[in-house]
C-alpha positions in Angstrom: 24.2 -29.4 9.3 24.0 -25.8 8.3 26.3 -24.3 5.7 28.6 -22.0 7.6 29.8 -20.3 4.4 26.3 -18.8 3.9 25.9 -15.6 6.0 22.8 -15.4 8.1 20.5 -12.7 6.7 18.4 -10.5 8.9 14.7 -11.5 8.9 12.6 -8.8 7.3 8.9 -9.6 7.5 7.2 -7.7 4.7 3.5 -8.3 4.2 4.3 -10.5 1.2 6.7 -12.6 3.3 4.3 -12.8 6.1 1.5 -14.0 3.8 3.8 -16.7 2.4 4.7 -17.8 5.9 1.0 -18.0 7.0 0.2 -20.1 3.8 3.0 -22.6 4.4 1.9 -22.9 8.1 -1.7 -23.5 6.9 -0.4 -26.3 4.5 1.3 -28.1 7.4 -1.7 -27.7 9.6 -4.0 -29.3 7.0 -1.4 -32.1 6.7 -1.7 -32.9 10.4 1.8 -31.6 11.3 0.5 -29.4 14.1 -1.0 -31.8 16.6 -1.0 -29.2 19.4 0.0 -25.6 19.8 3.3 -26.1 17.9 4.3 -27.8 14.7 6.1 -31.1 14.9 9.6 -31.7 13.6 8.4 -32.7 10.2 6.2 -29.6 10.0 9.0 -27.2 10.8 11.2 -28.9 8.2 8.6 -28.5 5.5 7.9 -24.9 6.5 11.6 -24.1 6.3 11.9 -25.6 2.8 8.7 -24.2 1.4 9.3 -20.7 2.7 12.8 -20.7 1.1 11.5 -21.9 -2.2 8.7 -19.4 -2.4 10.7 -16.4 -1.3 14.2 -17.1 -2.4 15.6 -16.1 1.0 17.1 -18.4 3.5 15.8 -17.7 7.0 16.7 -20.4 9.6 14.4 -22.3 11.8 14.9 -20.0 14.8 13.9 -16.9 12.7 10.7 -18.6 11.5 9.9 -19.8 15.0 10.3 -16.3 16.4 7.9 -15.0 13.8 5.5 -17.8 14.7 5.6 -16.7 18.3 4.8 -13.1 17.2 1.9 -14.4 15.1 0.5 -16.3 18.1 0.6 -13.2 20.3 -1.2 -11.2 17.6 -3.8 -13.8 17.2 -4.5 -14.0 21.0 -4.7 -10.2 21.2 -7.1 -10.2 18.2 -9.4 -12.8 19.8 -9.5 -11.0 23.1 -10.3 -7.8 21.3 -13.1 -9.2 19.2 -14.6 -11.2 22.1 -14.7 -8.2 24.3 -18.4 -7.0 24.4 -17.5 -3.4 25.0 -15.6 -3.3 21.7 -18.8 -4.1 19.7 -17.1 -6.1 16.9 -19.5 -6.6 14.0 -18.4 -9.6 11.9 -20.8 -8.6 9.1 -19.1 -5.2 8.5 -15.7 -6.2 10.0 -15.7 -3.0 12.1 -15.7 -2.1 15.8 -18.5 0.0 17.3 -16.5 0.9 20.4 -16.2 4.5 21.5 -12.8 6.2 22.1 -13.4 5.7 25.8 -14.0 2.0 25.3 -10.8 1.7 23.2 -8.8 3.6 25.9 -10.1 1.3 28.6 -9.3 -1.9 26.6 -5.8 -0.7 25.7 -5.0 0.0 29.4 -5.4 -3.8 30.0 -4.4 -5.0 26.5 -1.9 -2.4 25.0 -0.9 -4.9 22.4 -4.3 -4.4 20.7 -3.5 -0.9 19.7 -2.3 -2.1 16.3 -5.9 -3.1 15.4 -7.5 0.3 15.9 -7.1 1.1 12.2 -6.8 -2.3 10.5 -8.0 -5.8 10.9 -5.6 -8.7 11.6 -4.3 -9.9 8.2 -5.2 -13.3 6.9 -7.8 -13.9 9.7 -9.5 -16.8 7.8 -6.2 -18.7 7.4 -5.2 -18.1 11.0 -8.7 -19.4 12.1 -7.8 -22.7 10.6 -4.3 -22.8 12.0 -5.4 -22.0 15.5 -8.8 -23.6 15.4 -9.8 -25.0 18.8 -6.4 -24.1 20.4 -7.3 -20.9 22.2 -7.7 -21.0 26.0 -10.5 -19.6 28.3 -12.8 -17.2 26.5 -10.6 -16.7 23.5 -12.6 -18.8 21.1 -11.7 -19.1 17.4 -13.3 -16.3 15.4 -14.8 -18.8 13.0 -17.3 -19.8 15.7 -18.3 -16.1 16.1 -18.4 -14.8 12.5 -21.8 -14.8 10.9 -20.7 -15.7 7.4 -23.3 -15.6 4.5 -23.1 -19.2 3.3 -24.6 -20.1 -0.1 -26.0 -23.2 1.5 -28.1 -21.8 4.3 -28.5 -25.2 5.9 -24.8 -25.5 6.5 -23.9 -24.6 10.0 -20.4 -23.2 10.7 -20.8 -22.9 14.4 -20.1 -26.5 15.2 -16.6 -26.3 16.7 -16.0 -30.0 16.2 -16.5 -29.6 12.4 -14.2 -26.6 12.1 -11.0 -28.4 10.9 -12.9 -30.7 8.5 -14.9 -27.8 6.9 -11.8 -25.7 6.5 -9.7 -28.6 5.1 -12.4 -29.2 2.5 -12.6 -25.5 1.7 -8.8 -24.9 1.2 -8.1 -28.2 -0.4 -10.8 -27.8 -3.1 -10.7 -25.6 -6.1 -12.0 -22.0 -6.4 -15.4 -23.1 -7.8 -16.0 -25.5 -4.9 -14.8 -22.9 -2.4 -17.2 -20.3 -3.6 -20.1 -22.6 -3.3 -19.5 -22.8 0.5 -18.8 -19.1 1.2 -19.5 -15.9 -0.6 -16.1 -14.5 0.3 -13.5 -15.9 -2.1 -9.8 -15.9 -1.9 -8.2 -12.9 -3.5 -6.1 -13.8 -6.5 -4.0 -10.9 -7.8 -3.2 -11.4 -11.5 -1.3 -8.5 -13.2 -4.6 -7.5 -15.0 -6.5 -7.3 -11.7 -3.6 -5.4 -10.1 -3.6 -2.8 -12.8 -7.4 -2.4 -12.6 -7.1 -1.9 -8.8 -4.3 0.7 -9.2 -6.4 2.6 -11.8 -9.3 2.7 -9.4 -7.0 3.9 -6.5 -5.6 6.6 -8.8 -9.2 7.8 -9.7 -10.0 8.2 -6.0 -6.8 10.1 -5.3 -7.6 12.5 -8.1 -11.1 13.0 -6.7 -9.5 14.0 -3.3 -10.6 10.8 -1.5 -7.1 10.2 -0.1 -6.4 13.3 1.9 -3.5 11.7 3.7 -2.0 8.2 3.8 -5.4 6.5 3.8 -8.5 6.6 1.6 -11.7 8.0 3.0 -14.8 5.8 3.6 -16.3 7.1 0.3 -13.0 6.3 -1.4 -13.0 2.7 -0.3 -16.7 2.3 -1.1 -16.1 3.5 -4.7 -13.0 1.3 -5.1 -14.9 -1.8 -3.9 -17.9 -1.1 -6.1 -15.9 -0.2 -9.2 -13.6 -3.2 -8.8 -16.6 -5.5 -8.9 -18.1 -3.8 -11.9 -14.8 -4.0 -13.9 -13.7 -7.5 -12.9 -16.9 -9.3 -11.9 -15.0 -10.4 -8.8 -16.5 -9.6 -5.3 -13.4 -8.8 -3.2 -14.3 -7.0 0.1 -12.7 -4.0 1.5 -10.3 -5.9 3.8 -8.9 -7.9 0.8 -8.4 -4.7 -1.2 -6.8 -2.9 1.8 -4.4 -5.8 2.3 -3.4 -5.6 -1.4 -2.9 -1.8 -1.1 -0.7 -2.3 1.9 1.3 -5.0 0.1 1.6 -2.6 -2.9 2.8 0.2 -0.7 5.5 -2.0 0.8 6.7 -3.0 -2.7 6.8 0.7 -3.6 9.0 1.5 -0.6 11.3 -1.4 -1.5 11.5 -0.1 -5.1 12.2 3.5 -4.1 15.0 2.4 -1.7 16.5 0.2 -4.4 16.7 2.8 -7.2 18.0 5.5 -4.7 21.0 3.3 -3.8 24.0 4.6 -5.7 25.4 1.1 -6.0 22.5 0.0 -8.2 23.1 2.7 -10.8 19.5 3.0 -11.8 19.2 4.8 -15.2 15.7 6.5 -15.6 16.3 7.0 -19.3 16.9 3.3 -20.1 15.0 2.1 -17.1 17.7 -0.3 -16.3 20.2 -1.0 -13.5 23.9 -0.7 -14.1 24.9 -2.6 -11.0 27.4 -5.4 -11.2 26.7 -9.0 -10.0 28.7 -8.3 -6.9 26.6 -5.1 -6.2 23.4 -7.1 -6.6 24.6 -9.8 -4.3 25.6 -7.4 -1.6 22.4 -5.4 -1.9 20.1 -8.4 -1.8 21.9 -9.8 1.2 21.1 -6.6 3.0 17.6 -6.2 1.4 16.4 -9.7 0.4 12.9 -8.4 -0.2 14.2 -6.5 -3.3 15.5 -9.6 -5.1 12.5 -10.0 -7.4 13.2 -6.6 -8.9 16.5 -7.8 -10.4 14.8 -8.9 -13.6 11.6 -7.0 -13.7 10.5 -3.4 -13.0 7.7 -2.5 -10.5 4.4 -2.5 -12.3 2.5 0.8 -12.8 5.3 3.0 -11.5 3.9 6.3 -12.8 0.5 5.7 -11.2 2.0 4.6 -7.9 4.1 7.7 -7.9 0.9 9.7 -7.6 -1.0 7.4 -5.2 1.9 7.2 -2.7 3.2 10.7 -3.3 2.6 11.9 0.3 4.0 8.7 1.7 7.3 8.9 -0.2 8.2 12.5 0.3 9.5 12.2 3.8 13.1 12.3 2.9 13.9 8.6 3.4 13.0 7.9 -0.2 12.7 10.8 -2.6 9.6 10.7 -4.9 10.3 9.1 -8.2 8.8 12.1 -9.9 12.2 13.7 -9.5 14.1 10.8 -11.1 11.9 9.6 -13.9 11.2 12.9 -15.7 13.9 12.2 -18.3 12.0 13.2 -21.4 12.1 17.0 -20.6 15.4 18.1 -19.1 14.5 21.8 -19.4 11.4 21.3 -17.3 13.4 19.4 -14.7 16.1 22.0 -14.6 13.8 24.6 -13.1 11.6 22.3 -11.1 14.5 20.7 -9.2 15.2 23.7 -7.1 18.0 23.6 -4.6 17.4 23.0 -0.9 17.9 26.6 0.1 15.4 27.9 -2.4 12.8 25.3 -1.5 13.1 26.1 2.2 12.3 29.8 1.5 8.7 30.3 0.2 9.4 33.9 -1.1 12.6 32.9 -2.8 10.8 30.0 -4.3 8.0 32.2 -5.7 10.6 34.7 -7.1 12.5 31.9 -8.7 9.4 30.5 -10.4 8.4 33.9 -11.5 11.8 34.4 -13.1 11.6 31.0 -14.8 8.2 31.6 -16.3 8.9 35.3 -17.3 12.2 34.5 -19.1 10.9 31.4 -21.0 7.2 32.2 -21.6 6.1 33.5 -25.0 3.7 35.8 -23.2 5.2 39.1 -21.9 4.2 39.8 -18.3 5.2 43.0 -16.6 7.4 42.3 -13.6 6.3 43.9 -10.3 9.2 45.4 -8.4 7.9 43.9 -5.1 8.5 40.2 -4.4 5.5 37.9 -4.8 4.0 37.2 -1.5 2.5 33.9 -0.3 -1.1 33.1 -1.1 -3.4 34.2 1.7 -5.0 30.7 1.8 -3.2 27.6 3.1 -3.4 25.1 0.2 -3.2 21.4 0.5 -2.3 21.2 -3.2 -4.9 18.7 -4.1 -6.6 18.3 -7.5 -9.8 20.0 -6.4 -8.1 23.2 -5.4 -6.3 23.4 -8.7 -9.5 22.8 -10.8 -11.4 25.4 -8.7 -8.7 27.9 -9.4 -8.5 27.0 -13.1 -12.3 27.4 -13.4 -12.0 30.9 -11.9 -9.7 32.0 -14.7 -11.9 33.6 -17.4 -9.0 33.7 -19.8 -9.0 29.8 -20.0 -12.1 28.4 -21.7 -13.4 25.3 -20.0 -12.9 22.3 -22.3 -10.2 24.0 -24.4 -6.9 22.3 -25.2 -5.1 24.4 -22.6 -7.8 23.6 -20.0 -7.5 19.8 -20.6 -3.7 20.0 -20.6 -3.8 21.7 -17.2 -6.0 18.8 -15.9 -3.4 16.4 -17.1 -0.4 18.1 -15.4 -2.4 18.4 -12.1 -1.7 14.7 -11.7 1.8 15.8 -10.4 2.0 17.4 -7.0 5.0 19.6 -7.9 3.0 21.1 -10.8 0.0 21.6 -8.5 2.2 23.5 -6.1 3.6 25.8 -8.8 0.2 26.5 -10.3 -1.3 27.5 -6.9 1.7 29.5 -5.8 1.7 31.7 -9.0 -0.5 34.7 -8.0 -1.5 36.2 -11.3 -3.8 34.4 -13.9 -1.6 35.8 -16.7 1.5 34.2 -15.2 -0.4 30.9 -14.7 -1.4 30.9 -18.4 2.1 31.7 -19.5 3.4 28.8 -17.4 0.8 26.4 -18.8 1.7 27.5 -22.4 5.4 27.0 -21.6 4.8 23.4 -20.5 2.4 22.7 -23.4 
């Protein structure tokens, strides 16, 4: 009998929660608690208990079943998509070779497949085990179609009758036994691996290989190669993309948490001042934030740069404006009011005044307002370095030059640097910050 005193929380399916749900479903499948298309009573009971223990949230059976139905629909849509010859799915590269016209024609009949235009279905391998042999008509399990590179070339993975047995052996065995069967290993994200991954993502951002919300093809190629070199672990692009998506979700959760007035986040002490009641109320509304109660998000400063574009939409202000507690004077003229920020000319005049009044270098003030730059900047690292290299007054490799490269990590600094028109003013501003 359910406890009526415990309020029912809204089910929020973050990538992390979804992954845990898939894992507990896989466990019950391997235990034989899914004899057909649905789990039996014992299976659902175990899923409910395991999910609660692993997440710390209390979703009821109906909420989990609703998510299961959603997973089933996604799996069917994915199988139809990859089985469609016109979509030219390549299991070796995990990419589609379809043209825009092919996609348009497929989406007319299967609009639910639109979600897979830019990303693969998460946790395909685990879902293959869960749904093995249960698809109808031409929707065969992907395991039968994928041409995996097995270490043992004599082992055939196309025998549909052996699917369940082979997968049960694979997931039940340890990592060393698993890797002997398949070259693709399960991604295990230790704090050390996570930090290396974040460092590599940051490198590609600074190289300009993340022009928007996604890395370019070259960016991902560099991340995959460098991750292998630094860790000796051969995770593929899909595994790294899944981890980036999970990290981005955690970043959004963290930003929302520290921007809530009830939580009283102090950027100086990096602690929350919220009461027990405040925490209880907040985690009931946002259960996905519960794990931040006792530990801070890892690599915050680096994530601030990586996800800068994604968090400057207004819903969650970039942490760059909250965590710059060491230099209040810098913050005082960077945090310009909304009216000033909305007016480019006013903004330029304001910055000119700030630099002119505080800089040790005297710069004659032009009576005319500073006009906008003729070029439309995207304010990336490359533009700033190109501009810096064109300044004869700054010697390449000098302390001031290297200092400038460091501050170009922050988008707000990049904007200021490129908006300042005169080289002498740029130098004065750099010397002011240094």
